[in-house]
C-alpha positions as CSV (number, residue, x, y, z in Angstrom):
1,L,-137.0,85.9,67.5
2,S,-138.2,88.9,65.6
3,A,-141.5,90.5,64.5
4,R,-140.4,90.4,60.9
5,I,-139.8,86.6,60.8
6,T,-142.6,84.8,59.0
7,T,-143.5,81.1,58.7
8,L,-141.7,81.0,55.3
9,H,-138.5,82.1,57.0
10,L,-138.9,79.3,59.5
11,L,-139.5,76.9,56.6
12,L,-136.2,78.0,55.1
13,L,-134.5,77.1,58.4
14,G,-135.6,73.6,57.6
15,Y,-132.9,73.5,55.0
16,I,-130.3,74.2,57.7
17,V,-131.7,71.3,59.7
18,A,-131.4,69.0,56.7
19,L,-127.8,70.1,56.1
20,Y,-126.8,69.2,59.6
21,P,-126.6,65.4,59.1
22,L,-124.8,65.8,55.8
23,L,-122.2,68.0,57.5
24,L,-121.8,65.4,60.3
25,I,-121.1,62.8,57.6
26,L,-118.6,65.1,55.9
27,L,-116.9,65.8,59.2
28,C,-116.6,62.1,60.1
29,Y,-115.1,61.4,56.7
30,L,-112.6,64.2,57.1
31,F,-111.5,63.0,60.5
32,I,-111.1,59.4,59.2
33,V,-109.0,60.6,56.3
34,L,-106.8,62.8,58.5
35,Y,-106.4,60.0,61.1
36,N,-105.4,57.5,58.4
37,K,-102.8,60.0,57.1
38,G,-101.3,60.4,60.5
39,N,-102.2,64.0,61.2
40,R,-100.8,64.7,64.6
41,P,-103.6,66.8,66.1
42,V,-106.3,64.4,65.0
43,V,-104.3,61.3,66.1
44,F,-103.7,63.0,69.5
45,L,-107.4,63.8,69.8
46,F,-108.6,60.3,69.0
47,R,-105.9,58.3,70.8
48,P,-108.0,57.9,74.0
49,V,-111.0,56.8,71.9
50,H,-109.0,54.3,69.9
51,S,-108.8,51.7,72.6
52,C,-112.6,51.9,73.2
53,L,-113.2,51.5,69.5
54,A,-110.8,48.6,69.3
55,R,-112.8,46.8,72.0
56,L,-116.1,47.6,70.3
57,R,-114.8,46.3,66.9
58,R,-114.4,42.8,68.5
59,V,-118.0,42.8,69.6
60,W,-119.9,44.7,66.9
61,N,-119.6,44.8,63.1
62,L,-118.7,48.5,63.2
63,H,-118.5,48.9,59.4
64,R,-122.2,47.8,59.0
65,T,-123.3,49.9,62.0
66,I,-121.7,53.1,60.7
67,L,-122.9,52.5,57.2
68,H,-126.5,52.1,58.5
69,A,-126.1,55.3,60.5
70,F,-124.8,57.3,57.5
71,S,-127.5,56.0,55.3
72,S,-130.2,57.0,57.8
73,F,-128.7,60.5,58.0
74,I,-128.8,60.8,54.2
75,L,-132.4,59.6,54.1
76,L,-133.4,62.1,56.7
77,S,-131.7,64.9,54.9
78,Y,-133.2,63.9,51.5
79,T,-136.7,63.7,53.1
80,K,-136.4,67.1,54.8
81,F,-135.1,68.8,51.6
82,T,-137.9,67.3,49.6
83,L,-140.6,68.2,52.1
84,V,-139.6,71.9,52.5
85,S,-139.1,72.4,48.8
86,L,-142.5,70.9,47.9
87,I,-144.2,73.0,50.5
88,L,-142.7,76.1,49.0
89,L,-143.5,75.0,45.4
90,T,-147.0,73.9,45.8
91,P,-149.7,76.6,45.3
92,T,-152.9,76.5,47.4
93,P,-156.0,77.6,45.4
94,L,-158.5,80.0,46.9
95,L,-162.0,78.7,46.6
96,Q,-165.4,80.2,47.3
97,N,-168.1,78.3,49.2
98,D,-169.5,76.8,46.1
99,G,-166.1,75.4,45.0
100,S,-165.4,77.9,42.3
101,S,-162.0,79.5,42.1
102,I,-161.4,83.1,43.2
103,G,-159.7,85.1,40.5
104,S,-157.5,83.7,37.8
105,S,-154.3,83.4,39.8
106,P,-152.8,80.0,40.5
107,G,-153.3,80.5,44.2
108,V,-151.4,81.5,47.3
109,L,-148.8,79.9,49.5
110,Y,-150.2,77.5,52.1
111,Y,-148.2,78.9,55.1
112,D,-148.7,82.5,54.1
113,G,-152.0,83.3,52.4
114,D,-151.0,86.9,51.9
115,I,-148.3,86.0,49.3
116,A,-149.6,85.1,45.8
117,Y,-148.0,82.1,44.2
118,G,-145.3,83.3,41.7
119,S,-145.4,86.9,42.9
120,I,-142.3,89.0,43.5
121,E,-142.5,88.2,47.2
122,H,-142.6,84.5,46.5
123,L,-139.7,84.6,44.0
124,P,-136.8,84.2,46.5
125,Y,-138.5,81.2,48.1
126,L,-139.2,79.7,44.7
127,I,-135.6,80.1,43.6
128,A,-134.3,78.6,46.8
129,A,-136.7,75.6,46.6
130,V,-135.8,74.9,42.9
131,F,-132.1,75.2,43.7
132,V,-132.3,72.7,46.6
133,L,-134.4,70.3,44.5
134,V,-131.9,70.4,41.7
135,T,-128.8,70.3,44.0
136,F,-129.7,67.9,46.7
137,V,-132.8,65.9,45.6
138,S,-132.6,65.2,41.8
139,L,-128.9,64.9,41.3
140,P,-128.0,62.2,43.9
């Protein structure tokens, strides 16, 4: 990609991966609402699929199957948001061979040992992780 991209930038891309299932759920909900309201382009787009879904409805319990798929998507997103945020928020202490701590700092980041925890370089990642934890993990 680029020589300036670090592992921390790649960790932040994990947030985009976690947003993808939520966007799929939102898109499905939007199409269902537009289809039920009789929006012409959406109805025209899904008219060929309608007969297939009508046949599947007789065989499967579509409501339960779709509900399980959406709940799996939400669980995957929640887990990815939590994992990436906790990786960015957890300091890794620097220890000497005898087990004593090096310096008085809380440590460094695990994926980039050159960045001290809580330093000015770590601040954007810290803010992003706290924002995601508050928005997507603790509120729902």
